[in-house]
Residue, then its C-alpha position, 0 to 999 in steps of 0.5 A: m157842153t160843146a166840144s169847143g167848150n170842153t177844149v177851152l176848159d181843159a186848156f185853161l186848167t192845164l195852164v193854171a196848173e202849170r203857171g198859176y191862176g194869176e199868171v194866165t190870161l184869156r189870150d193864153v187860153a185862147a191860144a192854147a185852145d186854138l181859138g180866136l180871142a173873140d170866139l173864147y169871149r163868147l164862150y167865157p168872157d173872163k176867168t171867173a166864167l172859166v172857173a164857173g164852167m169847170m164847176a158846172r162840168v164837174d156837177a154834170t159829171v156827178l149828176a150823170g152818175t146818179p141813179r134815177e131811183i133812190d135806194p130805200e136802204e141808204t140813208a141821206r148821209d150815205r147818199l151824200f157821202d157817195v155824191m161828194m166822193r164822186r165829186y172829189d173823184a171828178l176833181k182829182p185830175h185837176r187838183e193842181a189847178i184847183r189848188s192855184i184857184v183856191r190860193a187866188a181866191r183866198r188872196d182876192p176877196l172879190l174873186a171869192l165873192a164872184l165864185a160864190p154863186s157858182m159854188r152854191r149852185s154846185m152844192a144845190a146840185m149835190l143835194e138834189a143828187a142825194g135826194l135832198s131838197s135845195e129849195g126854200i129856207s131849209g134848202a138854203v140851210r142845207q146848202n150852207g151846211l154842205l158848203a161848210i163841209h165841202t170847204a173843210v174837206s177840200r183842205v184835206f182833199l187838196g193834200d190827199d196823196s193816197a191812191d183811193l182818196s182815203k184821207t178825203m173819205a175819212a174827213l168827209d165821213g167824219r164831217l157828215k156824221t157830226a152834221e147828222r148828230w147835230i140835226q138829230v139833236f135839233e130835231k129832238s129839241r124841236i119835238s120836245r118844245a112842240p105843244s102837245a095835243s092836250e095843251p090849249s092853243t094861244g092863237 
């Protein structure tokens, strides 16, 4: 991301934290970033693009801290826990702005719909950072599952006033453990329904 892009995002997040998402205009952001409106428009044509840019920057921060090699001693749940906590750490400085954006999306279904593709891309990036595929049907299921977990944990995160985000960690750990148990039940059920080698084939 260019220096001007980062400056714009920082200006946008500061304004949203101070005034609220609905009260901030592109002209406000341009002025705060010391850019002309046309220059801002080339970078971010609307506020949805600014939010998407913020999420992409967080994704990049998380991915930059991801080890190149997967530790064989870590489980998929351990890796996903680490990735998502790094995401919340990256979001923490902008929590007031995020609260405002979340409130606006709850009131405006069109805004929530416009942000959905960016959120799914973020979840796909988090899965890949944890060494889990985000491709195909199984990847789409993982994306939806992680998005549901993130949505639930975000409610805790936005109100977590602990210095180390301990409440967020506990909520994330609990959700991931529950998801892991359901996956294990599903896998056992799938294996038990699979025909054994001695059973005749019907096709």
